[in-house]
C-alpha positions as CSV (number, residue, x, y, z in Angstrom):
1,X,143.1,80.8,78.9
2,X,142.1,84.1,80.7
3,X,138.3,84.3,81.2
4,X,136.3,86.8,79.2
5,X,132.8,88.1,79.4
6,X,131.7,85.7,76.7
7,X,132.9,82.5,78.4
8,X,131.8,83.2,82.0
9,X,128.8,81.1,83.1
10,X,127.3,80.1,86.5
11,X,129.3,76.7,86.2
12,X,132.6,78.3,85.6
13,X,135.1,77.0,88.2
14,X,135.6,79.4,91.2
15,X,139.2,80.2,90.4
16,X,138.3,81.5,87.0
17,X,135.4,83.5,88.4
18,X,137.8,85.1,90.9
19,X,140.3,85.9,88.1
20,X,137.5,87.5,86.0
21,X,135.8,89.4,88.9
22,X,138.8,90.5,91.0
23,X,142.0,90.3,89.0
24,X,140.7,91.3,85.6
25,X,138.5,94.0,87.2
26,X,135.2,93.1,85.7
27,X,133.5,93.0,89.1
28,X,130.0,91.6,89.7
29,X,128.9,94.1,87.0
30,X,130.8,91.9,84.5
31,X,129.0,88.8,85.9
32,X,125.7,90.5,85.6
33,X,126.4,91.6,82.0
34,X,127.5,88.1,81.1
35,X,123.8,87.2,81.3
36,X,124.1,84.5,84.0
37,X,120.9,82.7,84.9
38,X,122.1,81.5,88.2
39,X,124.8,82.7,90.7
40,X,128.3,81.3,90.8
41,X,128.5,79.2,94.0
42,X,130.9,81.5,95.8
43,X,128.1,84.2,96.0
44,X,125.6,81.9,97.6
45,X,125.2,83.0,101.2
46,X,124.6,80.6,104.1
47,X,120.8,80.3,104.8
48,X,121.1,82.4,108.0
49,X,122.6,85.3,106.1
50,X,120.2,85.4,103.2
51,X,117.8,88.2,103.1
52,X,114.1,87.5,103.8
53,X,111.6,88.0,101.0
54,X,112.1,91.7,101.0
55,X,109.3,92.4,98.5
56,X,107.0,91.6,101.4
57,X,108.8,93.7,104.0
58,X,107.4,97.1,105.0
59,X,109.2,100.3,105.9
60,X,107.5,100.1,109.3
61,X,107.7,97.6,112.1
62,X,105.1,97.5,114.8
63,X,104.0,101.0,113.6
64,X,107.5,102.3,113.8
65,X,109.6,103.7,110.9
66,X,112.9,105.4,110.4
67,X,112.5,109.1,111.4
68,X,112.4,111.7,108.7
69,X,113.7,115.1,110.0
70,X,113.1,118.4,108.3
71,X,116.3,120.4,108.6
72,X,115.0,123.7,107.4
73,X,115.0,125.1,110.9
74,X,118.4,124.1,112.3
75,X,118.1,126.3,115.4
76,X,114.7,125.1,116.5
77,X,115.2,123.0,119.7
78,X,112.6,120.6,118.4
79,X,114.9,119.8,115.4
80,X,117.8,119.2,117.7
81,X,115.7,116.9,120.0
82,X,114.5,114.9,117.0
83,X,118.1,114.3,115.8
84,X,119.3,113.2,119.2
85,X,116.2,111.1,119.9
86,X,116.7,109.3,116.6
87,X,120.4,108.8,117.3
88,X,119.6,107.2,120.7
89,X,116.6,105.1,119.7
90,X,117.2,104.2,116.1
91,X,120.8,105.0,115.1
92,X,119.4,106.0,111.7
93,X,117.3,108.8,110.3
94,X,116.7,110.6,107.1
95,X,117.0,114.4,106.6
96,X,115.2,116.6,104.1
97,X,115.6,120.3,103.4
98,X,119.3,120.0,104.4
99,X,120.5,122.8,102.0
100,X,122.4,120.6,99.5
101,X,121.1,121.5,96.1
102,X,119.4,118.7,94.2
103,X,121.5,119.5,91.2
104,X,124.7,118.6,93.2
105,X,123.1,115.3,94.3
106,X,122.1,114.4,90.7
107,X,125.6,115.1,89.4
108,X,127.0,112.7,92.0
109,X,124.6,110.0,90.8
110,X,125.5,110.5,87.2
111,X,129.2,110.5,88.0
112,X,128.8,107.3,89.9
113,X,127.2,105.6,86.9
114,X,129.8,107.1,84.6
115,X,132.7,105.5,86.6
116,X,131.2,102.1,86.7
117,X,130.4,102.2,83.0
118,X,134.1,102.6,82.2
119,X,135.8,99.5,80.6
120,X,137.1,97.0,83.1
121,X,140.7,97.7,82.3
122,X,140.2,101.4,83.1
123,X,138.5,100.7,86.5
124,X,141.1,98.1,87.3
125,X,143.8,100.8,87.2
126,X,142.5,101.8,90.7
127,X,142.5,98.3,92.2
128,X,144.7,97.4,95.2
129,X,147.3,95.8,92.9
130,X,147.4,98.7,90.5
131,X,146.5,101.9,92.3
132,X,149.3,104.3,93.1
133,X,147.9,105.2,96.5
134,X,146.1,103.6,99.5
135,X,143.7,106.6,99.3
136,X,142.1,105.2,96.1
137,X,140.7,101.7,95.9
138,X,138.4,100.0,93.3
139,X,137.2,96.6,94.4
140,X,134.3,94.2,94.8
141,X,132.5,92.5,97.7
142,X,133.9,93.5,101.1
143,X,137.1,91.6,102.0
144,X,137.1,88.7,99.5
145,X,140.1,86.9,101.1
146,X,138.3,86.7,104.4
147,X,134.8,85.9,103.2
148,X,133.3,82.5,102.9
149,X,130.6,83.9,100.6
150,X,131.1,87.0,98.5
151,X,128.7,90.0,98.4
152,X,127.1,91.3,95.2
153,X,128.6,94.7,95.1
154,X,131.4,96.7,93.3
155,X,132.9,99.8,94.8
156,X,135.3,102.7,94.5
157,X,136.6,103.9,97.8
158,X,138.3,107.3,98.1
159,X,140.0,108.6,101.2
160,X,140.0,112.4,101.3
161,X,143.4,114.0,102.1
162,X,143.2,117.3,100.2
163,X,141.8,118.7,96.9
164,X,145.3,118.6,95.5
165,X,145.8,114.9,96.1
166,X,142.3,114.2,94.9
167,X,143.0,116.1,91.6
168,X,146.0,113.9,91.1
169,X,144.7,110.5,92.1
170,X,140.9,110.3,91.9
171,X,139.3,109.1,88.7
172,X,138.5,112.0,86.4
173,X,135.1,110.3,85.6
174,X,133.8,111.3,89.0
175,X,136.4,113.5,90.8
176,X,134.9,117.0,90.4
177,X,131.4,116.0,91.2
178,X,132.4,114.2,94.4
179,X,134.6,117.0,95.6
180,X,131.8,119.5,95.1
181,X,129.4,117.2,97.0
182,X,131.8,116.7,99.9
183,X,132.2,120.5,100.2
184,X,128.4,120.9,100.3
185,X,128.0,118.3,103.1
186,X,130.5,120.0,105.4
187,X,128.0,122.4,107.0
188,X,125.5,119.5,107.4
189,X,128.0,117.3,109.1
190,X,129.2,120.1,111.5
191,X,125.7,121.1,112.5
192,X,124.7,117.5,113.1
193,X,127.7,116.9,115.3
194,X,127.1,120.2,117.3
195,X,123.6,119.1,118.0
196,X,124.6,115.6,119.0
197,X,127.4,116.8,121.2
198,X,125.2,119.3,123.1
199,X,123.1,116.4,124.5
200,X,126.3,114.8,125.7
201,X,127.2,118.0,127.5
202,X,130.1,118.7,125.2
203,X,129.3,122.4,124.7
204,X,132.5,123.3,122.9
205,X,134.1,121.2,120.1
206,X,137.8,122.1,120.4
207,X,140.5,121.0,117.9
208,X,141.1,117.7,119.7
209,X,137.4,116.7,119.7
210,X,136.9,118.0,116.2
211,X,139.7,115.6,115.1
212,X,138.2,112.7,117.0
213,X,134.7,113.4,115.5
214,X,135.6,114.4,111.9
215,X,139.3,114.3,111.4
216,X,139.1,112.2,108.3
217,X,136.6,111.4,105.6
218,X,136.1,108.6,103.0
219,X,133.6,108.6,100.2
220,X,132.5,105.4,98.5
221,X,130.7,104.8,95.3
222,X,128.7,101.5,95.5
223,X,127.3,99.7,92.5
224,X,124.8,96.9,92.9
225,X,124.1,95.4,89.4
226,X,121.1,93.2,88.5
227,X,121.5,89.8,90.2
228,X,120.1,86.5,88.8
229,X,119.3,85.1,92.2
230,X,118.9,88.0,94.6
231,X,117.3,85.9,97.4
232,X,120.5,83.7,97.6
233,X,123.0,86.4,98.2
234,X,123.3,89.9,99.7
235,X,124.5,93.3,98.4
236,X,126.1,94.0,101.7
237,X,126.0,91.7,104.7
238,X,125.0,92.6,108.3
239,X,127.3,95.2,109.8
240,X,127.6,98.5,111.6
241,X,129.8,101.3,110.3
242,X,133.1,102.1,112.0
243,X,132.6,105.8,111.4
244,X,131.5,108.7,113.7
245,X,128.6,109.4,111.3
246,X,127.8,108.1,107.8
247,X,126.0,110.4,105.3
248,X,124.4,108.2,102.7
249,X,123.0,109.2,99.3
250,X,120.8,106.3,97.9
251,X,119.1,106.3,94.5
252,X,115.4,105.7,93.9
253,X,115.8,101.9,93.8
254,X,116.1,101.3,97.5
255,X,117.4,98.2,99.2
256,X,118.9,99.4,102.6
257,X,117.5,97.6,105.6
258,X,118.1,98.5,109.3
259,X,117.7,96.2,112.2
260,X,115.3,97.3,114.9
261,X,116.0,96.3,118.4
262,X,112.9,95.0,120.0
263,X,112.3,94.7,123.8
264,X,111.9,91.0,123.4
265,X,114.2,89.1,121.0
266,X,112.5,88.3,117.8
267,X,113.4,86.2,114.7
268,X,116.5,87.8,113.2
269,X,114.9,88.1,109.8
270,X,111.6,89.7,111.0
271,X,112.9,92.8,112.7
272,X,114.4,94.6,109.7
273,X,113.0,97.8,108.4
274,X,113.4,99.2,104.9
275,X,114.7,102.7,104.5
276,X,112.6,104.0,101.7
277,X,114.4,106.2,99.1
278,X,113.2,109.8,99.0
279,X,114.5,112.0,96.2
280,X,116.9,114.6,97.6
281,X,117.0,113.2,101.1
282,X,120.1,111.9,102.9
283,X,120.3,109.0,105.3
284,X,122.3,109.6,108.4
285,X,123.5,106.8,110.7
286,X,125.6,106.6,113.8
287,X,128.9,104.7,113.6
288,X,130.8,102.7,116.1
289,X,133.2,105.5,116.9
290,X,130.3,107.8,118.1
291,X,128.8,104.9,120.0
292,X,132.1,104.5,121.9
293,X,132.5,108.2,122.4
294,X,129.0,108.6,123.7
295,X,129.5,105.5,126.0
296,X,126.6,103.8,124.2
297,X,124.1,106.6,124.4
298,X,124.1,107.0,120.6
299,X,123.8,103.6,118.9
300,X,125.4,102.3,115.8
301,X,123.0,99.8,114.3
302,X,123.2,96.7,112.1
303,X,122.2,97.3,108.5
304,X,122.5,95.4,105.3
305,X,121.6,95.8,101.6
306,X,119.6,93.4,99.5
307,X,120.6,92.3,96.0
308,X,118.1,93.2,93.3
309,X,116.9,91.1,90.4
310,X,115.3,94.0,88.4
311,X,117.5,97.1,88.5
312,X,121.0,98.3,88.9
313,X,121.4,100.3,92.1
314,X,123.9,102.8,93.4
315,X,124.6,104.5,96.7
316,X,127.2,107.0,97.9
317,X,128.2,107.0,101.6
318,X,130.5,109.6,103.1
319,X,132.1,108.1,106.2
320,X,133.0,110.8,108.7
321,X,135.8,109.4,110.9
322,X,138.4,110.1,113.5
323,X,141.9,110.4,112.2
324,X,143.7,107.1,112.1
325,X,146.1,108.3,114.8
326,X,143.3,109.4,117.2
327,X,142.6,107.6,120.4
328,X,138.8,107.2,121.0
329,X,137.1,106.5,124.3
330,X,134.0,107.8,126.1
331,X,134.1,111.5,126.5
332,X,134.8,112.8,130.1
333,X,131.7,114.9,130.0
334,X,129.6,111.7,129.5
335,X,131.2,110.1,132.5
336,X,131.2,113.2,134.7
337,X,128.1,112.1,136.7
338,X,129.8,108.8,137.7
339,X,128.6,106.7,134.8
340,X,130.7,103.7,134.3
341,X,132.8,103.5,131.1
342,X,131.6,100.7,128.8
343,X,134.6,101.1,126.4
344,X,138.3,101.3,126.8
345,X,140.6,103.7,124.9
346,X,141.5,102.4,121.5
347,X,143.6,103.6,118.6
348,X,141.2,104.3,115.8
349,X,143.5,102.7,113.1
350,X,143.6,99.5,115.2
351,X,139.8,99.5,115.4
352,X,139.5,99.9,111.6
353,X,142.1,97.2,110.9
354,X,140.2,94.8,113.1
355,X,137.0,95.6,111.1
356,X,138.6,94.9,107.7
357,X,140.4,91.7,108.7
358,X,137.1,89.7,108.7
359,X,133.9,89.3,106.9
360,X,130.8,91.3,107.9
361,X,129.6,89.9,111.2
362,X,126.9,92.2,112.5
363,X,127.9,94.2,115.6
364,X,130.8,92.1,116.7
365,X,133.5,94.7,115.8
366,X,132.5,96.9,118.7
367,X,133.5,94.2,121.1
368,X,137.1,95.1,120.3
369,X,136.6,98.3,122.4
370,X,134.5,96.9,125.2
371,X,136.0,96.8,128.7
């Protein structure tokens, strides 16, 4: 008998939970709505991967916190220095007064909730098995077939090719709002990259470099439903992004944590800083691709998301990437003074495939490109 919302419990055998969550398209949202009092065992993370008692964790560590940068004066050298310093030291920062209207952001948040409130059979039309395109993917966790323990998250992932393709393939529940938002972020993305490139002595972004920096984009809608045992699992495990830049919209619930590199190695669960939600702000982080192209000057940093026992949470990242066919390597301008290359040239599509073949594992993906 096929499992239904009414007969799923925490003791349901794993194969039936998998059928319900993945193949039937109910996702972890369906598990949450089934009223479970404890997690199915395939969601229980190993002790070393479980998140600390995050209610006790501050948004500062040793007096340091994720930088918040006012973007109202783009041309002020102080603004540019703040961006580059944050990219070098933190790999993460928040921006405010970025020029994207709050109404656009709010429409994206409403559209995200609207998609995940669709019936399971409607959402499941966009799953890997049912979607008519690799550009559109509804799913759950990260890579379930490769994971020993699943993550408490559902998602819709949309690869942007053109407005025409999006109009034909993206779900109507969220399509228009996401396209509007992506258009509004274009100026922000270009200005951020111009500033970051200037410190690398890349004074002109030609077509080849523009392709390597922002030749493709993917937008994800992430949904983290209420979890019965949030301290036993994770929303997203430890990882760094494979993008050039990631532009993240998070709602007011919060739950994103960034690993702070200390001069002396500390307990892995004590050097994580919460990125506090700020209405209208955007969280920017450096991805592996830009770490490679900057020869390690700009840092992609481990981050993770906690599960929540009180509220549903959403986030909407835009991953700004090279094109799959681009070769990425340290820029010649970075190596012009004789600096030794830390990374070899790699085909970006190979790098991404390597990332998705395995479960989240911190910063290990970047080793694929190390010399």
